[in-house]
C-alpha positions as CSV (number, residue, x, y, z in Angstrom):
1,M,114.8,40.6,121.6
2,H,117.0,44.1,121.2
3,T,120.1,41.6,121.9
4,E,119.6,39.1,119.8
5,V,119.1,41.9,116.6
6,R,122.1,43.8,117.5
7,A,124.3,41.2,117.7
8,T,123.4,39.8,114.2
9,A,123.8,43.2,113.1
10,A,127.2,43.7,114.0
11,R,128.0,39.8,112.5
12,P,130.2,41.0,109.0
13,P,127.1,40.9,106.0
14,S,129.8,38.6,104.1
15,T,129.9,35.6,106.2
16,T,126.3,35.0,107.4
17,A,125.3,32.8,104.3
18,G,128.6,31.1,103.9
19,P,131.3,31.5,100.6
20,P,130.4,31.4,97.8
21,A,131.1,28.9,95.2
22,F,134.8,28.2,94.3
23,A,135.5,29.3,90.6
24,R,137.4,26.1,90.4
25,R,137.4,26.0,86.4
26,P,138.9,29.6,85.7
27,L,141.3,29.5,88.6
28,L,142.5,25.8,87.1
29,L,143.0,27.2,84.0
30,V,145.4,30.4,85.2
31,A,147.5,27.9,87.1
32,A,147.5,25.0,84.5
33,A,149.2,28.2,82.0
34,F,151.0,29.8,84.6
35,A,152.5,26.2,85.3
36,V,153.6,26.0,81.9
37,V,155.2,29.4,81.3
38,H,157.6,28.7,84.4
39,L,157.6,24.9,83.2
40,V,159.0,26.5,79.6
41,A,160.6,29.2,80.9
42,G,162.6,26.2,83.9
43,A,163.6,24.4,80.8
44,F,166.4,26.8,79.4
45,G,169.3,28.9,80.9
46,G,171.1,27.6,83.8
47,Y,171.1,27.1,87.7
48,W,170.2,30.1,90.0
49,I,173.1,31.2,92.4
50,D,170.9,30.3,95.1
51,E,169.5,27.1,93.1
52,V,173.0,25.3,92.8
53,Y,173.7,25.7,96.4
54,M,170.5,24.3,97.1
55,L,171.5,21.5,94.7
56,A,174.4,20.9,96.2
57,A,174.1,20.8,99.9
58,G,170.7,18.6,99.7
59,R,172.1,15.8,97.3
60,Y,175.7,15.7,99.0
61,H,175.5,17.5,102.8
62,P,171.8,16.0,103.6
63,D,171.4,17.5,107.3
64,W,168.8,18.1,109.7
65,G,169.2,21.6,109.2
66,Y,171.7,24.5,107.7
67,V,173.2,28.0,108.8
68,D,171.6,29.6,106.4
69,Q,168.2,28.2,105.8
70,P,165.8,24.7,107.7
71,P,166.4,21.7,105.1
72,L,163.7,21.2,102.9
73,A,164.7,23.2,100.1
74,P,167.9,21.4,100.3
75,L,166.5,18.1,100.4
76,L,164.0,18.6,97.7
77,A,166.2,20.1,95.5
78,G,168.9,17.1,96.2
79,A,166.0,14.6,95.8
80,M,165.2,15.5,92.2
81,G,168.6,15.9,91.6
82,W,168.9,12.4,92.9
83,L,166.3,11.3,90.7
84,A,166.8,13.0,87.2
85,P,170.2,14.3,87.4
86,G,170.8,17.4,84.8
87,S,167.2,17.8,84.2
88,M,166.1,21.3,84.9
89,I,162.8,20.7,84.4
90,V,162.6,17.4,86.9
91,L,164.6,20.3,89.1
92,R,162.5,22.4,89.1
93,L,158.8,20.8,89.1
94,P,157.8,21.1,92.8
95,A,159.2,24.9,93.2
96,V,156.8,25.7,89.8
97,L,154.2,23.0,90.9
98,I,153.7,24.6,94.6
99,S,153.9,28.1,92.9
100,A,151.1,27.6,90.9
101,G,148.9,26.3,93.7
102,G,149.2,29.8,95.1
103,V,147.0,31.0,92.3
104,L,144.3,28.0,93.7
105,L,145.4,29.6,97.3
106,A,144.5,33.3,95.9
107,G,141.2,32.2,95.0
108,S,139.9,30.4,97.7
109,L,141.5,33.3,100.2
110,A,139.0,35.7,98.0
111,R,136.3,33.1,98.5
112,E,137.0,32.8,102.4
113,F,136.1,36.8,102.0
114,G,133.0,36.8,100.2
115,G,134.4,36.8,96.6
116,D,132.2,35.8,93.7
117,R,133.4,34.3,90.5
118,R,135.6,37.5,88.7
119,S,137.0,38.1,92.5
120,Q,138.0,34.3,93.1
121,V,140.0,35.0,89.5
122,L,141.6,38.4,89.8
123,A,143.0,37.6,93.0
124,G,144.5,34.4,91.6
125,L,145.3,36.7,88.7
126,G,147.1,39.2,91.0
127,F,149.1,36.1,92.4
128,A,150.2,34.5,89.2
129,T,151.0,38.2,87.9
130,G,153.0,39.7,90.6
131,L,156.6,40.2,89.5
132,W,158.2,38.8,92.4
133,T,156.5,35.7,91.7
134,S,157.5,35.8,88.2
135,L,160.7,36.1,89.0
136,V,161.4,32.8,91.2
137,A,158.8,30.9,90.6
138,H,160.4,28.5,88.4
139,W,163.6,28.1,90.9
140,I,163.7,26.0,93.6
141,T,164.9,28.0,96.3
142,P,163.5,28.2,100.1
143,Y,162.0,31.8,99.3
144,T,159.8,30.6,96.3
145,L,158.4,27.9,98.1
146,E,158.0,29.7,101.1
147,A,154.8,32.1,100.0
148,P,152.4,29.6,98.7
149,L,152.7,28.1,102.2
150,W,152.1,31.0,103.7
151,M,148.9,31.4,102.1
152,L,147.7,28.7,103.1
153,L,148.7,29.5,106.7
154,C,146.3,32.5,106.0
155,L,143.6,30.6,104.5
156,L,143.2,28.7,107.7
157,M,143.1,31.1,109.9
158,V,140.7,33.5,107.4
159,R,138.2,30.3,107.5
160,W,138.5,29.8,111.6
161,C,137.7,33.7,111.8
162,R,135.1,33.3,109.6
163,Q,133.4,30.5,110.7
164,H,133.8,31.9,114.3
165,A,132.0,35.3,113.0
166,E,129.4,33.1,112.3
167,G,129.4,31.2,115.5
168,R,130.4,27.9,114.2
169,A,134.3,28.0,114.3
170,D,135.8,24.2,113.6
171,D,139.1,24.1,115.8
172,R,140.2,21.3,113.9
173,L,141.8,24.5,111.6
174,L,143.9,25.0,114.2
175,L,145.4,21.8,114.0
176,G,146.1,22.0,110.1
177,L,147.2,25.3,110.9
178,G,150.2,23.9,113.6
179,G,151.1,21.5,111.0
180,V,151.4,24.3,108.4
181,I,153.2,27.0,110.7
182,G,156.1,23.4,111.6
183,V,156.5,22.7,108.0
184,T,157.0,26.0,107.3
185,M,159.6,26.6,109.8
186,Q,161.5,24.0,108.0
187,V,161.2,25.9,104.7
188,K,162.8,29.5,106.2
189,V,162.1,30.6,109.8
190,H,160.4,33.8,108.8
191,V,157.4,32.0,109.7
192,A,158.2,33.0,113.6
193,V,158.2,36.8,112.6
194,L,155.0,36.2,110.9
195,C,153.3,34.2,114.2
196,A,154.6,36.8,115.6
197,A,153.0,39.5,114.3
198,L,149.6,37.4,114.4
199,L,149.6,37.3,118.2
200,L,150.3,40.4,118.6
201,C,148.0,42.2,116.4
202,L,145.6,39.5,117.6
203,L,145.5,40.8,120.9
204,V,144.7,44.4,119.8
205,F,142.1,43.5,117.6
206,G,140.9,40.5,118.2
207,P,139.7,37.7,117.9
208,R,140.9,37.0,121.5
209,D,138.6,34.0,121.8
210,L,141.3,32.0,119.8
211,L,143.5,32.3,122.2
212,R,141.2,30.5,125.1
213,R,140.8,27.3,122.7
214,P,142.9,24.4,123.9
215,M,143.3,23.8,120.1
216,F,145.0,26.8,120.0
217,W,147.5,25.7,121.9
218,G,147.3,21.5,120.3
219,C,148.5,24.4,116.9
220,I,151.6,25.7,118.7
221,G,152.3,21.9,120.7
222,I,152.4,20.6,116.6
223,A,154.3,23.7,115.0
224,L,157.3,22.8,117.6
225,V,157.2,19.2,116.8
226,I,157.5,19.8,113.3
227,A,160.1,22.6,113.3
228,A,162.3,20.8,116.1
229,P,165.2,19.0,113.8
230,T,166.3,22.6,112.7
231,L,165.6,24.1,115.6
232,I,167.6,21.4,117.2
233,W,170.3,21.3,114.9
234,Q,170.7,25.2,115.0
235,A,171.0,25.4,118.9
236,A,173.4,22.4,118.2
237,H,175.6,24.6,115.9
238,G,175.3,27.7,118.1
239,W,172.4,29.2,116.2
240,P,173.7,30.9,113.0
241,Q,170.7,31.9,111.8
242,L,171.4,34.8,114.0
243,A,174.5,35.4,112.7
244,M,173.2,35.6,109.2
245,S,170.5,37.9,110.5
246,E,173.9,40.4,110.4
247,V,175.1,39.4,107.4
248,V,171.7,40.2,105.5
249,Q,171.6,43.9,106.9
250,A,175.2,44.6,105.7
251,E,174.4,42.7,102.5
252,T,171.1,45.4,102.2
253,P,172.4,49.0,101.0
254,I,174.3,46.4,97.7
255,L,171.3,44.6,97.3
256,S,168.1,46.2,97.8
257,G,169.3,49.3,98.0
258,G,168.8,50.5,101.8
259,R,166.1,50.8,104.0
260,S,164.1,52.7,101.0
261,G,165.4,50.9,97.8
262,A,163.4,47.9,100.4
263,A,160.6,49.7,101.4
264,L,160.1,50.1,97.0
265,S,160.8,47.2,96.4
266,M,158.1,45.4,98.6
267,V,155.2,47.3,96.7
268,L,156.8,47.2,93.7
269,Y,157.2,43.0,93.8
270,M,153.4,42.9,94.2
271,G,153.2,43.5,90.3
272,V,150.5,45.5,88.3
273,L,147.5,44.2,89.6
274,G,148.8,43.6,92.7
275,V,149.5,47.0,93.9
276,P,146.0,48.4,93.5
277,L,144.6,44.9,95.5
278,C,147.2,45.2,98.6
279,L,146.8,48.7,99.0
280,Y,143.1,48.6,98.3
281,G,142.8,45.1,100.4
282,V,145.0,46.6,103.3
283,A,142.8,49.6,104.3
284,R,139.4,47.6,103.9
285,M,140.9,44.9,106.5
286,L,141.7,47.6,108.5
287,T,138.8,49.9,107.9
288,A,135.7,48.1,106.9
289,A,133.5,46.2,109.1
290,E,132.9,43.6,106.8
291,F,136.6,42.3,107.0
292,R,136.8,42.9,111.2
293,P,137.4,39.5,111.7
294,Y,140.8,39.5,109.5
295,R,141.7,43.3,111.2
296,F,144.4,41.9,112.7
297,I,145.8,40.5,109.1
298,A,146.2,43.1,107.7
299,A,147.6,44.6,111.3
300,A,150.2,41.8,111.1
301,A,151.3,42.7,107.5
302,L,151.6,46.4,108.1
303,A,154.3,45.6,111.2
304,Q,156.5,42.8,109.3
305,Y,156.5,45.3,106.7
306,A,157.5,48.4,109.4
307,F,159.7,45.3,111.1
308,Y,161.6,44.2,108.3
309,I,162.4,47.7,107.5
310,A,164.0,48.9,110.5
311,T,166.2,46.1,110.1
312,S,167.4,46.0,106.6
313,G,165.4,42.9,105.6
314,R,165.1,41.5,102.5
315,P,162.3,43.0,99.9
316,Y,160.5,39.9,100.0
317,Y,160.5,38.2,103.3
318,V,156.8,40.4,103.3
319,V,155.7,38.4,99.9
320,G,153.8,35.3,101.2
321,M,151.0,38.2,102.7
322,Y,150.1,39.5,99.7
323,G,147.7,36.7,98.5
324,V,145.7,37.8,101.2
325,L,146.1,41.3,101.1
326,L,144.8,40.9,97.1
327,A,142.5,38.2,97.7
328,A,140.8,41.4,100.5
329,G,141.6,43.9,97.6
330,A,139.1,41.7,94.7
331,V,136.2,41.4,97.7
332,A,136.7,45.1,98.4
333,F,136.4,46.2,94.7
334,Q,133.7,43.7,93.9
335,R,131.5,45.4,96.7
336,R,132.5,48.9,95.3
337,R,131.3,47.3,92.0
338,E,127.6,45.8,93.4
339,A,127.3,49.5,95.2
340,R,126.9,51.2,91.8
341,A,125.4,48.3,90.0
342,A,122.9,49.0,93.0
343,A,122.7,52.7,92.3
344,G,122.2,51.9,88.9
345,R,125.8,53.7,87.8
346,R,128.2,52.6,85.4
347,G,132.0,52.3,86.5
348,A,135.6,52.0,85.4
349,A,135.4,48.0,84.8
350,W,136.4,48.7,81.3
351,L,139.8,49.1,83.3
352,A,140.4,45.8,84.3
353,W,140.8,44.0,80.7
354,P,143.8,47.0,80.0
355,A,145.2,46.2,83.4
356,G,145.4,42.7,83.5
357,A,146.7,42.7,80.0
358,L,149.6,45.2,80.8
359,A,150.0,42.6,83.9
360,V,150.3,39.8,82.5
361,L,153.0,41.6,79.3
362,A,154.8,42.7,82.9
363,A,154.8,39.5,84.8
364,G,156.2,38.0,81.3
365,A,158.8,40.1,81.2
366,V,160.3,39.4,84.4
367,V,159.9,35.7,83.8
368,V,162.3,36.1,80.4
369,M,164.5,38.3,83.3
370,S,165.0,35.7,85.1
371,S,166.2,33.2,82.7
372,M,168.7,36.6,81.9
373,L,169.8,36.6,86.1
374,A,170.2,33.2,85.7
375,T,172.4,33.2,82.3
376,A,174.2,36.7,83.5
377,F,174.9,36.3,87.5
378,G,174.0,32.4,87.9
379,V,174.9,29.1,86.7
380,P,175.4,28.7,83.3
381,A,178.9,28.6,83.1
382,D,179.5,26.3,85.7
383,R,180.1,23.6,83.4
384,A,182.9,26.0,82.1
385,L,184.4,26.1,85.4
386,A,184.5,22.7,86.5
387,G,185.8,22.1,83.3
388,E,188.9,24.8,83.9
389,V,189.5,23.0,87.7
390,A,189.0,19.5,86.2
391,T,191.5,20.3,83.6
392,A,194.1,21.8,86.1
393,Y,193.4,19.1,88.5
394,R,194.2,16.5,86.5
395,Q,197.8,18.3,85.8
396,L,198.8,18.0,89.0
397,P,201.2,14.7,89.0
398,A,199.0,11.5,90.0
399,Q,200.7,11.2,94.1
400,Q,200.2,15.0,94.2
401,R,196.6,14.8,93.4
402,E,196.1,12.0,95.8
403,H,196.8,14.3,98.6
404,T,195.0,17.8,96.8
405,A,192.0,19.5,98.3
406,V,189.4,21.3,96.0
407,V,188.2,24.6,97.8
408,G,186.0,27.3,96.7
409,E,186.3,30.5,98.0
410,S,182.8,30.8,98.2
411,Y,180.0,28.7,98.7
412,I,178.6,29.8,95.1
413,L,182.5,28.6,93.8
414,A,182.1,24.9,95.7
415,A,178.1,24.0,94.7
416,M,179.0,25.4,91.1
417,L,181.6,22.4,91.6
418,D,179.8,20.1,93.1
419,A,176.7,20.1,90.7
420,H,178.9,18.5,87.7
421,T,181.8,16.4,90.5
422,H,180.4,13.2,88.8
423,E,180.5,14.2,85.5
424,Y,184.0,15.8,85.7
425,G,185.6,13.5,87.8
426,L,186.3,16.5,90.3
427,P,186.3,15.3,94.3
428,P,183.9,16.5,96.4
429,A,184.2,20.3,97.1
430,H,184.7,22.2,100.0
431,S,184.6,25.9,100.7
432,A,185.4,27.5,104.5
433,H,181.9,29.9,103.6
434,R,178.8,30.3,105.0
435,G,176.9,27.2,104.4
436,Y,179.2,25.1,103.3
437,G,182.1,26.2,106.2
438,Y,179.8,24.1,108.2
439,F,179.9,20.9,106.1
440,G,183.2,19.8,107.3
441,T,187.0,20.1,106.3
442,P,188.7,18.1,103.9
443,D,190.1,14.3,104.5
444,D,192.8,14.6,106.6
445,G,195.4,13.3,103.9
446,A,194.7,16.0,101.8
447,R,198.1,18.3,102.4
448,D,197.7,20.7,99.3
449,V,194.4,23.2,98.1
450,L,193.5,23.6,94.2
451,F,191.9,27.0,95.3
452,V,189.1,28.5,93.4
453,G,188.4,32.3,93.5
454,E,189.8,35.3,93.6
455,D,191.7,35.9,96.8
456,P,193.7,33.1,98.6
457,E,194.9,36.2,101.0
458,P,193.2,34.1,104.4
459,W,194.9,31.3,103.6
460,R,198.1,31.6,103.0
461,P,198.9,31.7,106.7
462,H,198.4,28.3,106.4
463,F,200.7,27.1,104.0
464,A,204.1,26.6,102.7
465,A,203.7,28.3,99.4
466,V,201.5,29.4,97.4
467,R,201.2,29.9,93.6
468,R,199.3,31.0,91.1
469,I,198.1,28.1,88.0
470,D,196.5,28.8,84.6
471,G,192.4,28.5,85.1
472,G,191.4,30.3,82.1
473,G,188.4,32.3,83.1
474,T,188.6,31.6,87.2
475,P,192.1,32.5,88.9
476,L,193.2,29.3,90.7
477,W,196.1,28.8,93.2
478,L,197.5,25.8,94.4
479,L,198.5,25.7,98.5
480,T,200.9,23.6,98.9
481,D,202.1,22.0,102.3
482,R,199.6,22.5,105.1
483,L,201.0,23.6,108.4
484,E,198.8,22.5,110.8
485,P,195.9,20.1,111.4
486,W,192.3,21.2,109.6
487,P,190.2,22.0,112.4
488,Q,192.9,24.1,113.8
489,L,193.0,25.8,110.4
490,W,189.6,25.2,110.0
491,E,188.2,27.6,112.3
492,Q,190.7,30.4,111.3
493,V,189.4,30.7,107.1
494,R,185.4,29.7,108.2
495,S,183.3,33.2,107.4
496,L,179.8,33.7,107.1
497,K,180.7,37.1,105.7
């Protein structure tokens, strides 16, 4: 009897009666408002840099894998571009809907932790107003699709751990977990780091019983089968994704302000509500008995935070963990509220409304900023560039034009041109830069090159003559009389940097 009482007392109090009711209506309202805002924002401006690359890669170069990411985001963008050419709303619809689903997932995570309706809505609002989410939710890019998938992964893991603490775990959840991991591997490979961190922290904090479940190994098998296409592609091409990590490290000082800038950005990306929710959630998950079954998840989040700072990773690599952390934080604040009410003390509940309003305003400002970024650094000028290149291309003598390839100095310039290939009558663009360098060389019959970009010097030794031609805003160069076969030339000019 004494042993039975001790076992019951050790059980987390939030899991003994199962999760509370799901706050379906308010969470759907938050998700719907989120979707409307981002659909409207996505209807204006041009393509974001990474977005136009996804569109060009998926529509004109479909493959099982790419140098710099798995195939799912490019293929999805290509499919949307094929369904409704030129429609920004249709192109971005999947990204917006998947991101809006993150609101429901955040609320569901709070529910799994034992959160009431208020906590669920707070978690959903915390996700919706996250600054990184507000910036990218209407861009169809791998990092947009990744965060909700990580949240779904965490939801399945949290649900299994809750049921395990109750003594009734449904191991079929582990098979679903394997499916989510496999699909996420087809979006971004960083889920492998997440899985490694979760496994290591699971060994330290438990519940180690997970490793003894047959369906856990089924989970691994399912994940590997679904991820196989991109893994096989990477292996066949010499694992260029690993080489890309060196490029990312080299770019970190410029894009993120170095390790210190990345460390700060990882926190700021959480948003006005997300910062206190995530930080308090981590603290309570590591220390409170109620969250003991999920302690390894918080530890894995901190491990990834440290890992990506040490390796100069991008700040958004850990954004997928924010959903589970802020959900835990919302429930932890609920426990404080309940404890104060039980003691007859008044808290600072009045802060919730101004904090929520400030979070919404900050998120709205970032949504506006995202459209401005697409205008300043993205591709609203793609039509102007395509028009300039098309004009220069048509001015070439007809016989020469038939043997001239269009080459962009960077993958971005090539993708900008490919976005309007049919509209301006241009041939498919090529580039030796990053992913485009693996899309293939120009045809053997292409003796000359219309080069788009600032610096044709790496190409100069491979052509008899190089001269600049008038192209307007972006420098254009005509490289004539190729001196060696394309395969040999391509290997010398191809670069990931």
